[in-house]
C-alpha positions as CSV (number, residue, x, y, z in Angstrom):
1,X,31.6,133.1,-204.4
2,X,33.2,133.9,-201.0
3,X,34.9,131.5,-198.8
4,X,32.2,132.2,-196.2
5,X,29.4,131.2,-198.6
6,X,31.6,127.9,-199.6
7,X,31.8,127.2,-196.1
8,X,28.2,127.4,-195.2
9,X,27.4,125.3,-198.2
10,X,29.8,122.6,-197.2
11,X,28.4,122.6,-193.6
12,X,24.9,122.1,-194.6
13,X,26.0,119.5,-197.1
14,X,27.2,117.0,-194.4
15,X,25.4,113.7,-193.0
16,X,23.4,114.2,-189.8
17,X,26.2,112.9,-187.6
18,X,28.6,115.8,-188.6
19,X,26.1,118.4,-188.1
20,X,27.7,121.7,-187.2
21,X,26.8,123.9,-184.1
22,X,25.3,127.2,-185.3
23,X,27.6,129.1,-182.8
24,X,30.7,127.5,-184.0
25,X,29.8,128.0,-187.8
26,X,29.2,131.7,-187.0
27,X,32.5,132.1,-185.5
28,X,34.2,130.4,-188.6
29,X,32.0,132.4,-191.1
30,X,33.3,135.5,-189.5
31,X,36.9,134.3,-189.9
32,X,36.3,133.3,-193.6
33,X,34.9,136.7,-194.1
34,X,38.1,138.2,-192.6
35,X,40.1,136.0,-194.7
36,X,38.3,137.1,-197.9
37,X,38.8,140.8,-196.9
38,X,42.6,140.0,-196.5
39,X,42.7,138.5,-200.2
40,X,40.9,141.5,-201.4
41,X,43.5,143.8,-199.9
42,X,40.7,145.5,-198.0
43,X,42.4,144.7,-194.5
44,X,45.9,143.4,-193.4
45,X,46.7,141.8,-190.0
46,X,49.1,143.6,-187.7
47,X,49.9,141.0,-184.9
48,X,46.7,140.2,-183.6
49,X,44.9,143.3,-184.9
50,X,42.8,144.0,-188.1
51,X,44.0,147.1,-190.0
52,X,41.4,148.3,-192.6
53,X,42.5,149.2,-196.2
54,X,40.5,150.0,-199.0
55,X,36.8,148.7,-199.6
56,X,36.5,145.2,-201.0
57,X,35.1,144.7,-204.7
58,X,31.3,145.1,-205.1
59,X,29.2,142.1,-205.4
60,X,28.9,140.2,-202.2
61,X,26.5,142.1,-199.8
62,X,27.4,140.1,-196.7
63,X,31.1,140.8,-197.3
64,X,30.4,144.4,-198.1
65,X,28.6,144.4,-194.5
66,X,31.4,143.0,-192.9
67,X,33.9,145.6,-194.2
68,X,31.6,148.3,-193.1
69,X,31.8,146.9,-189.7
70,X,35.5,147.2,-189.4
71,X,36.9,149.4,-186.7
72,X,39.0,152.2,-188.6
73,X,40.2,154.2,-185.8
74,X,43.3,152.8,-183.8
75,X,43.6,151.0,-181.6
76,X,42.3,148.6,-184.3
77,X,40.2,145.6,-183.3
78,X,41.6,142.3,-182.2
79,X,40.9,139.5,-184.3
80,X,39.3,137.6,-181.3
81,X,37.0,140.4,-180.7
82,X,35.9,140.6,-184.3
83,X,35.2,137.1,-184.4
84,X,32.8,137.3,-181.5
85,X,31.2,140.7,-182.5
86,X,30.6,139.9,-186.3
87,X,30.1,136.1,-185.6
88,X,26.9,137.0,-183.6
89,X,23.9,135.0,-185.4
90,X,26.2,135.2,-188.8
91,X,25.2,131.8,-189.7
92,X,21.3,132.5,-189.5
93,X,22.3,135.7,-191.7
94,X,24.1,133.4,-194.4
95,X,21.1,130.8,-194.4
96,X,18.8,133.9,-195.2
97,X,21.0,135.4,-197.9
98,X,21.5,131.8,-199.5
99,X,18.0,131.0,-199.5
100,X,17.2,134.1,-200.9
101,X,19.6,133.8,-203.8
102,X,18.2,130.3,-204.6
103,X,21.5,128.5,-203.3
104,X,19.6,126.5,-200.6
105,X,16.4,124.6,-200.5
106,X,14.3,123.8,-197.6
107,X,13.8,120.0,-196.5
108,X,12.1,118.3,-193.6
109,X,14.1,115.7,-191.4
110,X,12.3,112.5,-191.5
111,X,9.6,110.7,-193.4
112,X,6.6,112.6,-192.1
113,X,5.5,116.1,-193.4
114,X,5.7,117.4,-189.8
115,X,9.0,117.7,-187.9
116,X,12.2,119.9,-188.1
117,X,12.6,121.8,-191.3
118,X,16.2,121.9,-192.6
119,X,18.0,123.2,-195.4
120,X,20.2,121.7,-198.2
121,X,22.5,123.1,-200.9
122,X,20.5,123.4,-204.4
123,X,22.2,122.0,-207.3
124,X,23.8,125.0,-208.6
125,X,27.3,126.1,-209.8
126,X,28.0,127.6,-206.4
127,X,27.6,124.5,-204.8
128,X,29.8,122.7,-207.3
129,X,32.4,125.0,-206.8
130,X,32.3,124.8,-203.0
131,X,32.3,121.1,-203.6
132,X,35.2,121.2,-205.8
133,X,37.2,123.3,-203.3
134,X,36.3,120.8,-200.4
135,X,37.2,117.6,-202.6
136,X,40.5,119.2,-203.4
137,X,41.4,120.0,-200.1
138,X,41.7,123.7,-200.8
139,X,43.9,125.0,-197.8
140,X,41.7,127.9,-196.3
141,X,38.4,126.1,-196.6
142,X,39.8,122.8,-195.2
143,X,41.4,124.8,-192.3
144,X,38.4,126.6,-191.4
145,X,36.2,123.3,-191.8
146,X,38.3,121.6,-189.4
147,X,37.9,124.5,-186.7
148,X,34.2,123.3,-186.7
149,X,34.8,119.6,-186.7
150,X,34.6,118.8,-190.3
151,X,37.0,116.9,-192.3
152,X,39.8,114.5,-191.1
153,X,41.9,116.4,-188.8
154,X,44.1,113.5,-187.8
155,X,47.3,112.4,-189.6
156,X,46.6,109.2,-191.7
157,X,50.0,107.8,-191.4
158,X,50.1,107.9,-187.6
159,X,52.9,110.4,-187.7
160,X,52.9,112.5,-184.4
161,X,54.5,115.4,-186.0
162,X,57.4,115.5,-183.7
163,X,60.0,116.1,-186.6
164,X,61.8,119.1,-185.2
165,X,59.9,121.5,-187.5
166,X,59.5,125.0,-186.0
167,X,56.3,125.7,-187.5
168,X,57.6,127.3,-191.0
169,X,57.6,125.5,-194.2
170,X,60.6,125.7,-196.6
171,X,58.5,127.9,-199.0
172,X,57.7,130.5,-196.2
173,X,54.1,128.9,-195.7
174,X,52.9,128.1,-192.2
175,X,53.3,124.3,-190.9
176,X,50.8,122.6,-188.9
177,X,52.6,121.9,-185.7
178,X,50.5,118.8,-184.8
179,X,51.3,117.0,-187.9
180,X,54.3,118.7,-189.3
181,X,52.7,119.2,-192.7
182,X,52.6,122.6,-194.6
183,X,49.1,124.1,-194.5
184,X,49.5,126.2,-197.5
185,X,48.5,129.2,-195.5
186,X,50.3,132.5,-195.2
187,X,51.1,134.1,-192.0
188,X,47.9,136.5,-192.0
189,X,45.6,133.7,-192.7
190,X,47.1,131.2,-190.3
191,X,46.6,133.9,-187.6
192,X,43.1,134.3,-188.3
193,X,42.6,130.5,-188.6
194,X,44.2,129.9,-185.3
195,X,41.9,132.6,-183.7
196,X,38.9,130.7,-185.1
197,X,40.0,127.5,-183.5
198,X,40.6,129.4,-179.9
199,X,37.2,130.9,-180.3
200,X,35.2,127.6,-180.9
201,X,37.3,125.8,-178.2
202,X,36.4,128.9,-175.9
203,X,32.5,128.5,-176.9
204,X,32.5,124.9,-176.1
205,X,34.2,125.4,-172.7
206,X,31.3,127.7,-172.1
207,X,28.8,125.0,-173.2
208,X,30.4,122.5,-171.0
209,X,30.5,124.8,-167.9
210,X,26.6,125.7,-168.5
211,X,25.9,122.0,-168.8
212,X,27.7,121.1,-165.3
213,X,25.9,124.3,-163.7
214,X,22.7,123.2,-165.0
215,X,23.0,119.5,-164.0
216,X,24.2,120.6,-160.4
217,X,21.0,122.9,-160.2
218,X,18.7,120.1,-161.4
219,X,20.4,117.8,-158.7
220,X,19.9,120.5,-156.1
221,X,16.2,120.6,-156.8
222,X,15.7,116.7,-157.2
223,X,17.1,116.2,-153.6
224,X,18.4,113.0,-152.2
């Protein structure tokens, strides 16, 4: 089971008040795929660019699809550009794949037979593995989930993180500059996670701008 599949399962296994936007989730899924490709040795990260290597291990169709879409000729693709290109409607692709594999079941919101149809994780070993990673606070899954608003991104002891740390932990792992705690992520994965956070923030800015424009247009037609 890939990180992207685990992230999708975790995202739909949340209460309604923590529902994740599909655009945000698609960007995070693209980042999760890239992290899995890094872990498989199929890509490396050079600055902010993705450098393809060998093919990933067979077995995950969507991850293989992601690998096939990599830009293999220099100048290689920037991580940000990859997130937007690969992330387009990616959450819908994962929903379809997981439903086909029996990892998701359909349910309806509300008590009536009519209404909005949703999906929930089926009780499978894949769901249990994803839940174990989530409950254990596994670093990669937690960081990606945080990018889409899942989990506790605050510091429980009230520390403002201003401890003079320069962002590098004593073991060479990256440190969260906001909390001063080690993330458990290496440099390449940290670069991808940071790009996901930036992309999600950019998408939210676009939403807000469109909302303001739509409101102004509606007020114009409404008149005094």
